[in-house]
Gaussian input, Z-matrix of N, CA and C with variables (Angstrom, degrees):
# hf/3-21g

backbone

0 1
 N
 C     1     B1
 C     2     B2     1     A1
 N     3     B3     2     A2     1     D1
 C     4     B4     3     A3     2     D2
 C     5     B5     4     A4     3     D3
 N     6     B6     5     A5     4     D4
 C     7     B7     6     A6     5     D5
 C     8     B8     7     A7     6     D6
 N     9     B9     8     A8     7     D7
 C    10    B10     9     A9     8     D8
 C    11    B11    10    A10     9     D9
 N    12    B12    11    A11    10    D10
 C    13    B13    12    A12    11    D11
 C    14    B14    13    A13    12    D12
 N    15    B15    14    A14    13    D13
 C    16    B16    15    A15    14    D14
 C    17    B17    16    A16    15    D15
 N    18    B18    17    A17    16    D16
 C    19    B19    18    A18    17    D17
 C    20    B20    19    A19    18    D18
 N    21    B21    20    A20    19    D19
 C    22    B22    21    A21    20    D20
 C    23    B23    22    A22    21    D21
 N    24    B24    23    A23    22    D22
 C    25    B25    24    A24    23    D23
 C    26    B26    25    A25    24    D24
 N    27    B27    26    A26    25    D25
 C    28    B28    27    A27    26    D26
 C    29    B29    28    A28    27    D27
 N    30    B30    29    A29    28    D28
 C    31    B31    30    A30    29    D29
 C    32    B32    31    A31    30    D30
 N    33    B33    32    A32    31    D31
 C    34    B34    33    A33    32    D32
 C    35    B35    34    A34    33    D33
 N    36    B36    35    A35    34    D34
 C    37    B37    36    A36    35    D35
 C    38    B38    37    A37    36    D36
 N    39    B39    38    A38    37    D37
 C    40    B40    39    A39    38    D38
 C    41    B41    40    A40    39    D39
 N    42    B42    41    A41    40    D40
 C    43    B43    42    A42    41    D41
 C    44    B44    43    A43    42    D42
 N    45    B45    44    A44    43    D43
 C    46    B46    45    A45    44    D44
 C    47    B47    46    A46    45    D45
 N    48    B48    47    A47    46    D46
 C    49    B49    48    A48    47    D47
 C    50    B50    49    A49    48    D48
 N    51    B51    50    A50    49    D49
 C    52    B52    51    A51    50    D50
 C    53    B53    52    A52    51    D51
 N    54    B54    53    A53    52    D52
 C    55    B55    54    A54    53    D53
 C    56    B56    55    A55    54    D54
 N    57    B57    56    A56    55    D55
 C    58    B58    57    A57    56    D56
 C    59    B59    58    A58    57    D57
 N    60    B60    59    A59    58    D58
 C    61    B61    60    A60    59    D59
 C    62    B62    61    A61    60    D60
 N    63    B63    62    A62    61    D61
 C    64    B64    63    A63    62    D62
 C    65    B65    64    A64    63    D63
 N    66    B66    65    A65    64    D64
 C    67    B67    66    A66    65    D65
 C    68    B68    67    A67    66    D66
 N    69    B69    68    A68    67    D67
 C    70    B70    69    A69    68    D68
 C    71    B71    70    A70    69    D69
 N    72    B72    71    A71    70    D70
 C    73    B73    72    A72    71    D71
 C    74    B74    73    A73    72    D72
 N    75    B75    74    A74    73    D73
 C    76    B76    75    A75    74    D74
 C    77    B77    76    A76    75    D75
 N    78    B78    77    A77    76    D76
 C    79    B79    78    A78    77    D77
 C    80    B80    79    A79    78    D78
 N    81    B81    80    A80    79    D79
 C    82    B82    81    A81    80    D80
 C    83    B83    82    A82    81    D81
 N    84    B84    83    A83    82    D82
 C    85    B85    84    A84    83    D83
 C    86    B86    85    A85    84    D84
 N    87    B87    86    A86    85    D85
 C    88    B88    87    A87    86    D86
 C    89    B89    88    A88    87    D87
 N    90    B90    89    A89    88    D88
 C    91    B91    90    A90    89    D89
 C    92    B92    91    A91    90    D90
 N    93    B93    92    A92    91    D91
 C    94    B94    93    A93    92    D92
 C    95    B95    94    A94    93    D93
 N    96    B96    95    A95    94    D94
 C    97    B97    96    A96    95    D95
 C    98    B98    97    A97    96    D96
 N    99    B99    98    A98    97    D97
 C   100   B100    99    A99    98    D98
 C   101   B101   100   A100    99    D99
 N   102   B102   101   A101   100   D100
 C   103   B103   102   A102   101   D101
 C   104   B104   103   A103   102   D102
 N   105   B105   104   A104   103   D103
 C   106   B106   105   A105   104   D104
 C   107   B107   106   A106   105   D105
 N   108   B108   107   A107   106   D106
 C   109   B109   108   A108   107   D107
 C   110   B110   109   A109   108   D108
 N   111   B111   110   A110   109   D109
 C   112   B112   111   A111   110   D110
 C   113   B113   112   A112   111   D111
 N   114   B114   113   A113   112   D112
 C   115   B115   114   A114   113   D113
 C   116   B116   115   A115   114   D114
 N   117   B117   116   A116   115   D115
 C   118   B118   117   A117   116   D116
 C   119   B119   118   A118   117   D117
 N   120   B120   119   A119   118   D118
 C   121   B121   120   A120   119   D119
 C   122   B122   121   A121   120   D120
 N   123   B123   122   A122   121   D121
 C   124   B124   123   A123   122   D122
 C   125   B125   124   A124   123   D123
 N   126   B126   125   A125   124   D124
 C   127   B127   126   A126   125   D125
 C   128   B128   127   A127   126   D126
 N   129   B129   128   A128   127   D127
 C   130   B130   129   A129   128   D128
 C   131   B131   130   A130   129   D129
 N   132   B132   131   A131   130   D130
 C   133   B133   132   A132   131   D131
 C   134   B134   133   A133   132   D132
 N   135   B135   134   A134   133   D133
 C   136   B136   135   A135   134   D134
 C   137   B137   136   A136   135   D135
 N   138   B138   137   A137   136   D136
 C   139   B139   138   A138   137   D137
 C   140   B140   139   A139   138   D138
 N   141   B141   140   A140   139   D139
 C   142   B142   141   A141   140   D140
 C   143   B143   142   A142   141   D141
 N   144   B144   143   A143   142   D142
 C   145   B145   144   A144   143   D143
 C   146   B146   145   A145   144   D144
 N   147   B147   146   A146   145   D145
 C   148   B148   147   A147   146   D146
 C   149   B149   148   A148   147   D147
 N   150   B150   149   A149   148   D148
 C   151   B151   150   A150   149   D149
 C   152   B152   151   A151   150   D150
 N   153   B153   152   A152   151   D151
 C   154   B154   153   A153   152   D152
 C   155   B155   154   A154   153   D153
 N   156   B156   155   A155   154   D154
 C   157   B157   156   A156   155   D155
 C   158   B158   157   A157   156   D156
 N   159   B159   158   A158   157   D157
 C   160   B160   159   A159   158   D158
 C   161   B161   160   A160   159   D159
 N   162   B162   161   A161   160   D160
 C   163   B163   162   A162   161   D161
 C   164   B164   163   A163   162   D162
 N   165   B165   164   A164   163   D163
 C   166   B166   165   A165   164   D164
 C   167   B167   166   A166   165   D165
 N   168   B168   167   A167   166   D166
 C   169   B169   168   A168   167   D167
 C   170   B170   169   A169   168   D168
 N   171   B171   170   A170   169   D169
 C   172   B172   171   A171   170   D170
 C   173   B173   172   A172   171   D171
 N   174   B174   173   A173   172   D172
 C   175   B175   174   A174   173   D173
 C   176   B176   175   A175   174   D174
 N   177   B177   176   A176   175   D175
 C   178   B178   177   A177   176   D176
 C   179   B179   178   A178   177   D177
 N   180   B180   179   A179   178   D178
 C   181   B181   180   A180   179   D179
 C   182   B182   181   A181   180   D180
 N   183   B183   182   A182   181   D181
 C   184   B184   183   A183   182   D182
 C   185   B185   184   A184   183   D183
 N   186   B186   185   A185   184   D184
 C   187   B187   186   A186   185   D185
 C   188   B188   187   A187   186   D186
 N   189   B189   188   A188   187   D187
 C   190   B190   189   A189   188   D188
 C   191   B191   190   A190   189   D189
 N   192   B192   191   A191   190   D190
 C   193   B193   192   A192   191   D191
 C   194   B194   193   A193   192   D192
 N   195   B195   194   A194   193   D193
 C   196   B196   195   A195   194   D194
 C   197   B197   196   A196   195   D195
 N   198   B198   197   A197   196   D196
 C   199   B199   198   A198   197   D197
 C   200   B200   199   A199   198   D198
 N   201   B201   200   A200   199   D199
 C   202   B202   201   A201   200   D200
 C   203   B203   202   A202   201   D201
 N   204   B204   203   A203   202   D202
 C   205   B205   204   A204   203   D203
 C   206   B206   205   A205   204   D204
 N   207   B207   206   A206   205   D205
 C   208   B208   207   A207   206   D206
 C   209   B209   208   A208   207   D207
 N   210   B210   209   A209   208   D208
 C   211   B211   210   A210   209   D209
 C   212   B212   211   A211   210   D210
 N   213   B213   212   A212   211   D211
 C   214   B214   213   A213   212   D212
 C   215   B215   214   A214   213   D213
 N   216   B216   215   A215   214   D214
 C   217   B217   216   A216   215   D215
 C   218   B218   217   A217   216   D216
 N   219   B219   218   A218   217   D217
 C   220   B220   219   A219   218   D218
 C   221   B221   220   A220   219   D219
 N   222   B222   221   A221   220   D220
 C   223   B223   222   A222   221   D221
 C   224   B224   223   A223   222   D222
 N   225   B225   224   A224   223   D223
 C   226   B226   225   A225   224   D224
 C   227   B227   226   A226   225   D225
 N   228   B228   227   A227   226   D226
 C   229   B229   228   A228   227   D227
 C   230   B230   229   A229   228   D228
 N   231   B231   230   A230   229   D229
 C   232   B232   231   A231   230   D230
 C   233   B233   232   A232   231   D231
 N   234   B234   233   A233   232   D232
 C   235   B235   234   A234   233   D233
 C   236   B236   235   A235   234   D234
 N   237   B237   236   A236   235   D235
 C   238   B238   237   A237   236   D236
 C   239   B239   238   A238   237   D237
 N   240   B240   239   A239   238   D238
 C   241   B241   240   A240   239   D239
 C   242   B242   241   A241   240   D240
 N   243   B243   242   A242   241   D241
 C   244   B244   243   A243   242   D242
 C   245   B245   244   A244   243   D243
 N   246   B246   245   A245   244   D244
 C   247   B247   246   A246   245   D245
 C   248   B248   247   A247   246   D246
 N   249   B249   248   A248   247   D247
 C   250   B250   249   A249   248   D248
 C   251   B251   250   A250   249   D249
 N   252   B252   251   A251   250   D250
 C   253   B253   252   A252   251   D251
 C   254   B254   253   A253   252   D252
 N   255   B255   254   A254   253   D253
 C   256   B256   255   A255   254   D254
 C   257   B257   256   A256   255   D255
 N   258   B258   257   A257   256   D256
 C   259   B259   258   A258   257   D257
 C   260   B260   259   A259   258   D258
 N   261   B261   260   A260   259   D259
 C   262   B262   261   A261   260   D260
 C   263   B263   262   A262   261   D261
 N   264   B264   263   A263   262   D262
 C   265   B265   264   A264   263   D263
 C   266   B266   265   A265   264   D264
 N   267   B267   266   A266   265   D265
 C   268   B268   267   A267   266   D266
 C   269   B269   268   A268   267   D267
 N   270   B270   269   A269   268   D268
 C   271   B271   270   A270   269   D269
 C   272   B272   271   A271   270   D270
 N   273   B273   272   A272   271   D271
 C   274   B274   273   A273   272   D272
 C   275   B275   274   A274   273   D273
 N   276   B276   275   A275   274   D274
 C   277   B277   276   A276   275   D275
 C   278   B278   277   A277   276   D276
 N   279   B279   278   A278   277   D277
 C   280   B280   279   A279   278   D278
 C   281   B281   280   A280   279   D279
 N   282   B282   281   A281   280   D280
 C   283   B283   282   A282   281   D281
 C   284   B284   283   A283   282   D282
 N   285   B285   284   A284   283   D283
 C   286   B286   285   A285   284   D284
 C   287   B287   286   A286   285   D285
 N   288   B288   287   A287   286   D286
 C   289   B289   288   A288   287   D287
 C   290   B290   289   A289   288   D288
 N   291   B291   290   A290   289   D289
 C   292   B292   291   A291   290   D290
 C   293   B293   292   A292   291   D291
 N   294   B294   293   A293   292   D292
 C   295   B295   294   A294   293   D293
 C   296   B296   295   A295   294   D294
 N   297   B297   296   A296   295   D295
 C   298   B298   297   A297   296   D296
 C   299   B299   298   A298   297   D297
 N   300   B300   299   A299   298   D298
 C   301   B301   300   A300   299   D299
 C   302   B302   301   A301   300   D300
 N   303   B303   302   A302   301   D301
 C   304   B304   303   A303   302   D302
 C   305   B305   304   A304   303   D303
 N   306   B306   305   A305   304   D304
 C   307   B307   306   A306   305   D305
 C   308   B308   307   A307   306   D306
 N   309   B309   308   A308   307   D307
 C   310   B310   309   A309   308   D308
 C   311   B311   310   A310   309   D309
 N   312   B312   311   A311   310   D310
 C   313   B313   312   A312   311   D311
 C   314   B314   313   A313   312   D312
 N   315   B315   314   A314   313   D313
 C   316   B316   315   A315   314   D314
 C   317   B317   316   A316   315   D315
 N   318   B318   317   A317   316   D316
 C   319   B319   318   A318   317   D317
 C   320   B320   319   A319   318   D318
 N   321   B321   320   A320   319   D319
 C   322   B322   321   A321   320   D320
 C   323   B323   322   A322   321   D321
 N   324   B324   323   A323   322   D322
 C   325   B325   324   A324   323   D323
 C   326   B326   325   A325   324   D324
 N   327   B327   326   A326   325   D325
 C   328   B328   327   A327   326   D326
 C   329   B329   328   A328   327   D327
 N   330   B330   329   A329   328   D328
 C   331   B331   330   A330   329   D329
 C   332   B332   331   A331   330   D330
 N   333   B333   332   A332   331   D331
 C   334   B334   333   A333   332   D332
 C   335   B335   334   A334   333   D333
 N   336   B336   335   A335   334   D334
 C   337   B337   336   A336   335   D335
 C   338   B338   337   A337   336   D336

   B1=1.4484
   B2=1.5383
   B3=1.3298
   B4=1.4609
   B5=1.5219
   B6=1.3141
   B7=1.4637
   B8=1.5230
   B9=1.3292
   B10=1.4632
   B11=1.5305
   B12=1.3296
   B13=1.4634
   B14=1.5269
   B15=1.3261
   B16=1.4645
   B17=1.5271
   B18=1.3499
   B19=1.4638
   B20=1.5154
   B21=1.3227
   B22=1.4599
   B23=1.5282
   B24=1.3260
   B25=1.4583
   B26=1.5139
   B27=1.3338
   B28=1.4645
   B29=1.5327
   B30=1.3156
   B31=1.4613
   B32=1.5337
   B33=1.3070
   B34=1.4661
   B35=1.5173
   B36=1.3189
   B37=1.4633
   B38=1.5303
   B39=1.3230
   B40=1.4660
   B41=1.5255
   B42=1.3349
   B43=1.4689
   B44=1.5270
   B45=1.3217
   B46=1.4767
   B47=1.5264
   B48=1.3276
   B49=1.4648
   B50=1.5330
   B51=1.3335
   B52=1.4559
   B53=1.5178
   B54=1.3255
   B55=1.4733
   B56=1.5213
   B57=1.3283
   B58=1.4704
   B59=1.5246
   B60=1.3245
   B61=1.4657
   B62=1.5226
   B63=1.3350
   B64=1.4638
   B65=1.5288
   B66=1.3150
   B67=1.4750
   B68=1.5255
   B69=1.3315
   B70=1.4669
   B71=1.5230
   B72=1.3303
   B73=1.4618
   B74=1.5216
   B75=1.3246
   B76=1.4710
   B77=1.5196
   B78=1.3199
   B79=1.4756
   B80=1.5277
   B81=1.3201
   B82=1.4617
   B83=1.5288
   B84=1.3177
   B85=1.4666
   B86=1.5272
   B87=1.3246
   B88=1.4621
   B89=1.5226
   B90=1.3272
   B91=1.4609
   B92=1.5144
   B93=1.2960
   B94=1.4635
   B95=1.5229
   B96=1.2745
   B97=1.4536
   B98=1.5067
   B99=1.3308
   B100=1.4652
   B101=1.5246
   B102=1.3183
   B103=1.4647
   B104=1.5263
   B105=1.3417
   B106=1.4613
   B107=1.5245
   B108=1.3220
   B109=1.4631
   B110=1.5262
   B111=1.3256
   B112=1.4621
   B113=1.5214
   B114=1.2892
   B115=1.4601
   B116=1.5129
   B117=1.3192
   B118=1.4644
   B119=1.5265
   B120=1.3225
   B121=1.4616
   B122=1.5259
   B123=1.3285
   B124=1.4646
   B125=1.5248
   B126=1.3283
   B127=1.4659
   B128=1.5271
   B129=1.3114
   B130=1.4657
   B131=1.5253
   B132=1.3068
   B133=1.4643
   B134=1.5313
   B135=1.3259
   B136=1.4556
   B137=1.5382
   B138=1.3348
   B139=1.4620
   B140=1.5237
   B141=1.3284
   B142=1.4689
   B143=1.5209
   B144=1.3197
   B145=1.4675
   B146=1.5301
   B147=1.3326
   B148=1.4685
   B149=1.5218
   B150=1.3445
   B151=1.4554
   B152=1.5188
   B153=1.3046
   B154=1.4545
   B155=1.5273
   B156=1.3260
   B157=1.4606
   B158=1.5291
   B159=1.3200
   B160=1.4653
   B161=1.5354
   B162=1.3378
   B163=1.4656
   B164=1.5285
   B165=1.3248
   B166=1.4547
   B167=1.5234
   B168=1.3326
   B169=1.4638
   B170=1.5180
   B171=1.3205
   B172=1.4692
   B173=1.5253
   B174=1.3255
   B175=1.4670
   B176=1.5218
   B177=1.3097
   B178=1.4626
   B179=1.5300
   B180=1.3237
   B181=1.4663
   B182=1.5137
   B183=1.3254
   B184=1.4653
   B185=1.5154
   B186=1.3191
   B187=1.4672
   B188=1.5196
   B189=1.3268
   B190=1.4646
   B191=1.5222
   B192=1.3160
   B193=1.4632
   B194=1.5299
   B195=1.3264
   B196=1.4695
   B197=1.5274
   B198=1.3134
   B199=1.4666
   B200=1.5260
   B201=1.3396
   B202=1.4606
   B203=1.5205
   B204=1.3245
   B205=1.4624
   B206=1.5212
   B207=1.3205
   B208=1.4675
   B209=1.5281
   B210=1.3312
   B211=1.4737
   B212=1.5247
   B213=1.3369
   B214=1.4583
   B215=1.5311
   B216=1.3247
   B217=1.4696
   B218=1.5207
   B219=1.3232
   B220=1.4672
   B221=1.5144
   B222=1.3501
   B223=1.4598
   B224=1.5140
   B225=1.3228
   B226=1.4694
   B227=1.5276
   B228=1.3183
   B229=1.4593
   B230=1.5233
   B231=1.3172
   B232=1.4582
   B233=1.5276
   B234=1.3243
   B235=1.4690
   B236=1.5196
   B237=1.3260
   B238=1.4544
   B239=1.5275
   B240=1.3358
   B241=1.4654
   B242=1.5239
   B243=1.3228
   B244=1.4649
   B245=1.5288
   B246=1.3072
   B247=1.4665
   B248=1.5211
   B249=1.3146
   B250=1.4608
   B251=1.5267
   B252=1.3405
   B253=1.4587
   B254=1.5245
   B255=1.3209
   B256=1.4669
   B257=1.5212
   B258=1.3134
   B259=1.4617
   B260=1.5179
   B261=1.3287
   B262=1.4551
   B263=1.5382
   B264=1.3051
   B265=1.4646
   B266=1.5241
   B267=1.2913
   B268=1.4631
   B269=1.5290
   B270=1.3174
   B271=1.4659
   B272=1.5213
   B273=1.3185
   B274=1.4712
   B275=1.5188
   B276=1.3106
   B277=1.4637
   B278=1.5250
   B279=1.3152
   B280=1.4678
   B281=1.5237
   B282=1.3351
   B283=1.4708
   B284=1.5232
   B285=1.3202
   B286=1.4691
   B287=1.5259
   B288=1.3238
   B289=1.4709
   B290=1.5275
   B291=1.3243
   B292=1.4691
   B293=1.5228
   B294=1.3302
   B295=1.4579
   B296=1.5254
   B297=1.3086
   B298=1.4688
   B299=1.5261
   B300=1.3223
   B301=1.4690
   B302=1.5265
   B303=1.3239
   B304=1.4681
   B305=1.5242
   B306=1.3385
   B307=1.4708
   B308=1.5203
   B309=1.3328
   B310=1.4651
   B311=1.5197
   B312=1.3195
   B313=1.4590
   B314=1.5324
   B315=1.3204
   B316=1.4735
   B317=1.5190
   B318=1.3318
   B319=1.4596
   B320=1.5206
   B321=1.3261
   B322=1.4592
   B323=1.5125
   B324=1.3335
   B325=1.4569
   B326=1.5239
   B327=1.3004
   B328=1.4681
   B329=1.5242
   B330=1.3214
   B331=1.4601
   B332=1.5206
   B333=1.3178
   B334=1.4671
   B335=1.5090
   B336=1.3122
   B337=1.4697
   B338=1.4959
   A1=107.50
   A2=116.16
   A3=120.61
   A4=110.28
   A5=113.99
   A6=120.24
   A7=111.12
   A8=116.66
   A9=121.12
   A10=111.50
   A11=116.64
   A12=121.18
   A13=112.60
   A14=117.70
   A15=119.26
   A16=112.57
   A17=117.89
   A18=118.97
   A19=109.11
   A20=115.79
   A21=119.43
   A22=113.45
   A23=117.76
   A24=119.89
   A25=112.04
   A26=116.09
   A27=119.35
   A28=111.65
   A29=116.27
   A30=121.83
   A31=113.04
   A32=117.56
   A33=119.89
   A34=112.44
   A35=118.59
   A36=120.98
   A37=111.01
   A38=117.59
   A39=120.53
   A40=110.34
   A41=116.84
   A42=120.07
   A43=111.36
   A44=117.91
   A45=120.96
   A46=109.94
   A47=116.85
   A48=120.97
   A49=110.07
   A50=116.79
   A51=120.79
   A52=113.25
   A53=116.78
   A54=120.71
   A55=110.69
   A56=117.28
   A57=120.16
   A58=110.26
   A59=117.50
   A60=120.84
   A61=111.20
   A62=116.99
   A63=120.72
   A64=110.79
   A65=117.39
   A66=120.90
   A67=110.27
   A68=116.85
   A69=120.04
   A70=111.36
   A71=117.08
   A72=120.62
   A73=111.50
   A74=116.59
   A75=120.52
   A76=110.72
   A77=116.51
   A78=120.33
   A79=109.87
   A80=116.76
   A81=120.41
   A82=112.07
   A83=118.30
   A84=121.01
   A85=112.55
   A86=117.12
   A87=119.78
   A88=111.81
   A89=117.30
   A90=120.97
   A91=113.44
   A92=116.40
   A93=121.19
   A94=108.96
   A95=116.88
   A96=120.62
   A97=115.47
   A98=117.78
   A99=119.20
   A100=110.69
   A101=116.67
   A102=119.56
   A103=112.54
   A104=118.06
   A105=120.95
   A106=111.59
   A107=117.12
   A108=121.87
   A109=109.00
   A110=114.76
   A111=119.74
   A112=109.75
   A113=116.77
   A114=121.89
   A115=111.72
   A116=116.71
   A117=119.62
   A118=109.92
   A119=116.75
   A120=119.47
   A121=112.78
   A122=117.83
   A123=120.44
   A124=112.67
   A125=116.15
   A126=120.02
   A127=110.81
   A128=114.96
   A129=119.75
   A130=109.24
   A131=115.59
   A132=121.91
   A133=110.79
   A134=117.54
   A135=121.65
   A136=111.47
   A137=116.25
   A138=120.44
   A139=110.40
   A140=116.70
   A141=120.22
   A142=111.34
   A143=117.14
   A144=120.45
   A145=112.25
   A146=117.79
   A147=121.35
   A148=112.65
   A149=118.05
   A150=122.01
   A151=111.61
   A152=116.02
   A153=122.43
   A154=106.15
   A155=116.65
   A156=121.77
   A157=112.12
   A158=117.09
   A159=120.02
   A160=111.02
   A161=117.18
   A162=120.51
   A163=110.75
   A164=115.95
   A165=120.74
   A166=110.89
   A167=116.16
   A168=120.52
   A169=111.10
   A170=116.63
   A171=120.03
   A172=111.76
   A173=117.77
   A174=120.82
   A175=110.18
   A176=117.05
   A177=120.68
   A178=109.85
   A179=117.42
   A180=120.71
   A181=112.24
   A182=117.10
   A183=120.61
   A184=112.09
   A185=115.85
   A186=119.83
   A187=112.14
   A188=116.02
   A189=120.13
   A190=110.83
   A191=116.98
   A192=120.57
   A193=110.95
   A194=116.76
   A195=120.29
   A196=109.87
   A197=116.68
   A198=120.86
   A199=110.46
   A200=117.19
   A201=121.31
   A202=110.81
   A203=116.20
   A204=120.25
   A205=112.36
   A206=116.64
   A207=120.16
   A208=111.28
   A209=116.36
   A210=120.20
   A211=110.05
   A212=117.12
   A213=120.04
   A214=111.59
   A215=117.58
   A216=120.64
   A217=110.68
   A218=116.60
   A219=119.18
   A220=110.75
   A221=117.50
   A222=120.03
   A223=112.52
   A224=116.13
   A225=120.20
   A226=111.43
   A227=116.40
   A228=120.42
   A229=113.72
   A230=117.61
   A231=121.03
   A232=111.63
   A233=116.75
   A234=120.25
   A235=112.66
   A236=117.43
   A237=121.55
   A238=111.89
   A239=115.98
   A240=119.93
   A241=111.03
   A242=117.71
   A243=119.73
   A244=110.97
   A245=115.80
   A246=120.74
   A247=111.18
   A248=117.10
   A249=120.05
   A250=111.71
   A251=116.78
   A252=120.03
   A253=111.12
   A254=117.87
   A255=121.03
   A256=110.10
   A257=117.10
   A258=120.52
   A259=111.22
   A260=116.69
   A261=121.47
   A262=110.93
   A263=117.59
   A264=120.47
   A265=112.84
   A266=116.95
   A267=121.54
   A268=109.66
   A269=116.79
   A270=121.16
   A271=110.22
   A272=117.02
   A273=120.67
   A274=110.00
   A275=117.33
   A276=120.68
   A277=110.22
   A278=116.71
   A279=120.48
   A280=110.71
   A281=117.05
   A282=120.56
   A283=110.51
   A284=117.18
   A285=120.68
   A286=110.66
   A287=117.96
   A288=120.83
   A289=110.62
   A290=117.13
   A291=120.28
   A292=110.10
   A293=117.28
   A294=122.51
   A295=111.01
   A296=116.87
   A297=121.25
   A298=110.41
   A299=117.31
   A300=120.43
   A301=110.27
   A302=117.04
   A303=120.51
   A304=110.77
   A305=117.01
   A306=120.13
   A307=111.12
   A308=116.81
   A309=120.13
   A310=111.86
   A311=117.17
   A312=120.73
   A313=110.69
   A314=116.72
   A315=119.82
   A316=110.49
   A317=117.35
   A318=120.30
   A319=111.76
   A320=117.66
   A321=120.70
   A322=114.25
   A323=117.44
   A324=120.20
   A325=111.20
   A326=117.56
   A327=123.18
   A328=112.32
   A329=116.84
   A330=120.13
   A331=114.61
   A332=117.86
   A333=119.95
   A334=109.53
   A335=115.55
   A336=120.64
   A337=110.87
   D1=132.06
   D2=-179.06
   D3=-107.71
   D4=173.58
   D5=178.92
   D6=-61.10
   D7=-34.28
   D8=179.28
   D9=-62.23
   D10=-34.32
   D11=-178.40
   D12=-64.89
   D13=-29.18
   D14=-177.50
   D15=-102.17
   D16=-4.93
   D17=178.88
   D18=-74.97
   D19=144.38
   D20=-174.18
   D21=-107.47
   D22=-13.22
   D23=-177.60
   D24=-101.73
   D25=170.22
   D26=177.33
   D27=-68.12
   D28=149.21
   D29=-176.07
   D30=-68.97
   D31=-28.21
   D32=-174.26
   D33=-68.64
   D34=-20.08
   D35=-177.88
   D36=-63.89
   D37=-42.15
   D38=-179.45
   D39=-63.78
   D40=-34.85
   D41=179.58
   D42=-72.31
   D43=-39.27
   D44=178.11
   D45=-64.18
   D46=-44.68
   D47=178.22
   D48=-61.83
   D49=-43.49
   D50=178.22
   D51=-61.59
   D52=-41.20
   D53=179.11
   D54=-66.72
   D55=-42.48
   D56=178.47
   D57=-62.35
   D58=-44.42
   D59=177.95
   D60=-63.41
   D61=-37.94
   D62=179.15
   D63=-64.98
   D64=-40.65
   D65=178.39
   D66=-62.76
   D67=-46.70
   D68=178.11
   D69=-62.73
   D70=-39.35
   D71=178.53
   D72=-61.90
   D73=-44.02
   D74=-179.92
   D75=-63.73
   D76=-44.18
   D77=179.06
   D78=-59.54
   D79=-45.00
   D80=-178.21
   D81=-71.69
   D82=-38.04
   D83=-179.80
   D84=-66.10
   D85=-25.89
   D86=177.60
   D87=-78.18
   D88=-3.58
   D89=178.65
   D90=91.12
   D91=4.77
   D92=178.17
   D93=-104.68
   D94=172.57
   D95=174.13
   D96=78.60
   D97=28.10
   D98=177.59
   D99=-60.90
   D100=-27.17
   D101=179.24
   D102=-72.97
   D103=-7.61
   D104=174.63
   D105=-81.77
   D106=-10.49
   D107=-176.38
   D108=-85.60
   D109=122.46
   D110=-179.33
   D111=-62.19
   D112=135.18
   D113=-179.68
   D114=95.14
   D115=-42.33
   D116=179.33
   D117=-73.49
   D118=-39.43
   D119=-177.48
   D120=-69.99
   D121=-21.90
   D122=179.47
   D123=-102.38
   D124=-0.86
   D125=-177.74
   D126=-71.92
   D127=155.47
   D128=177.99
   D129=-72.90
   D130=166.10
   D131=-179.47
   D132=-59.27
   D133=-38.22
   D134=-179.33
   D135=-64.63
   D136=-40.57
   D137=179.46
   D138=-70.44
   D139=-40.51
   D140=178.99
   D141=-63.22
   D142=-32.87
   D143=-179.77
   D144=-68.93
   D145=-17.94
   D146=179.64
   D147=-78.96
   D148=-13.07
   D149=-175.28
   D150=-116.50
   D151=148.09
   D152=171.65
   D153=-86.47
   D154=107.26
   D155=-172.76
   D156=-62.62
   D157=-36.00
   D158=-178.91
   D159=-67.92
   D160=-44.31
   D161=177.46
   D162=-64.63
   D163=-41.99
   D164=179.83
   D165=-60.76
   D166=-42.79
   D167=178.66
   D168=-62.64
   D169=-41.93
   D170=-178.87
   D171=-68.36
   D172=-37.41
   D173=178.46
   D174=-64.98
   D175=-47.75
   D176=-179.92
   D177=-66.75
   D178=-36.88
   D179=176.51
   D180=-62.76
   D181=-38.41
   D182=176.51
   D183=-64.19
   D184=-42.53
   D185=177.06
   D186=-65.41
   D187=-38.31
   D188=177.73
   D189=-66.66
   D190=-32.29
   D191=179.42
   D192=-64.93
   D193=-38.84
   D194=176.98
   D195=-61.81
   D196=-46.71
   D197=-179.70
   D198=-65.26
   D199=-39.89
   D200=177.65
   D201=-61.52
   D202=-42.36
   D203=177.85
   D204=-61.19
   D205=-39.45
   D206=178.13
   D207=-65.65
   D208=-39.69
   D209=178.98
   D210=-64.53
   D211=-46.13
   D212=179.27
   D213=-65.05
   D214=-37.56
   D215=178.38
   D216=-61.95
   D217=-40.64
   D218=177.85
   D219=-65.65
   D220=-37.19
   D221=178.14
   D222=-69.18
   D223=-41.01
   D224=-177.85
   D225=-69.27
   D226=-43.51
   D227=-174.06
   D228=-95.87
   D229=16.23
   D230=-179.16
   D231=-60.29
   D232=-36.63
   D233=-178.85
   D234=-79.86
   D235=-12.65
   D236=-174.48
   D237=-105.04
   D238=-37.44
   D239=-175.38
   D240=-65.27
   D241=137.93
   D242=177.85
   D243=-69.67
   D244=157.30
   D245=-179.07
   D246=-61.19
   D247=-27.19
   D248=179.25
   D249=-66.69
   D250=-14.34
   D251=178.69
   D252=-63.58
   D253=-27.15
   D254=178.10
   D255=-60.42
   D256=-36.28
   D257=177.74
   D258=-74.87
   D259=-28.20
   D260=-178.79
   D261=-86.44
   D262=-4.54
   D263=-176.47
   D264=-62.79
   D265=-5.15
   D266=173.25
   D267=-58.20
   D268=-30.75
   D269=177.73
   D270=-61.56
   D271=-41.93
   D272=179.36
   D273=-65.03
   D274=-40.77
   D275=178.74
   D276=-63.03
   D277=-40.60
   D278=178.10
   D279=-64.31
   D280=-41.57
   D281=177.75
   D282=-61.10
   D283=-43.18
   D284=179.94
   D285=-64.81
   D286=-41.72
   D287=178.93
   D288=-63.87
   D289=-43.46
   D290=177.40
   D291=-62.22
   D292=-41.24
   D293=178.07
   D294=-59.65
   D295=-44.11
   D296=-179.19
   D297=-66.82
   D298=-42.05
   D299=178.66
   D300=-62.03
   D301=-44.03
   D302=178.38
   D303=-62.22
   D304=-42.73
   D305=177.49
   D306=-59.47
   D307=-44.24
   D308=-178.92
   D309=-64.31
   D310=-42.49
   D311=179.85
   D312=-64.01
   D313=-47.43
   D314=-179.76
   D315=-65.63
   D316=-41.25
   D317=-178.87
   D318=-63.06
   D319=-33.39
   D320=-178.27
   D321=-92.89
   D322=0.14
   D323=176.39
   D324=-119.82
   D325=-63.99
   D326=-174.98
   D327=-69.24
   D328=-35.66
   D329=-173.64
   D330=-83.37
   D331=-5.73
   D332=177.44
   D333=-77.98
   D334=144.89
   D335=179.47
   D336=-77.11

């Protein structure tokens, strides 16, 4: 029994989500799209002046790339992964949490002017 056998939704959803995340990652990795970052887009002018927007965009883009890769890996290996992988998916959640913590630390240290 594979992961595909126990999934209940259509397969195309994981690919659409992956493509959307990939587009956002590319925009952020190029140093653009700082206004796509939650908190930065609503910050006051004084707070925005404390950060290097290009570095901040690249840091968040790097973190998004890790998450995008995990989404695509799940889509690609859906037919191969055993059904028990759904129970082991806690590992993916831990990786995402570590990724977010690293992004926050770098964003609040390296990206400040």
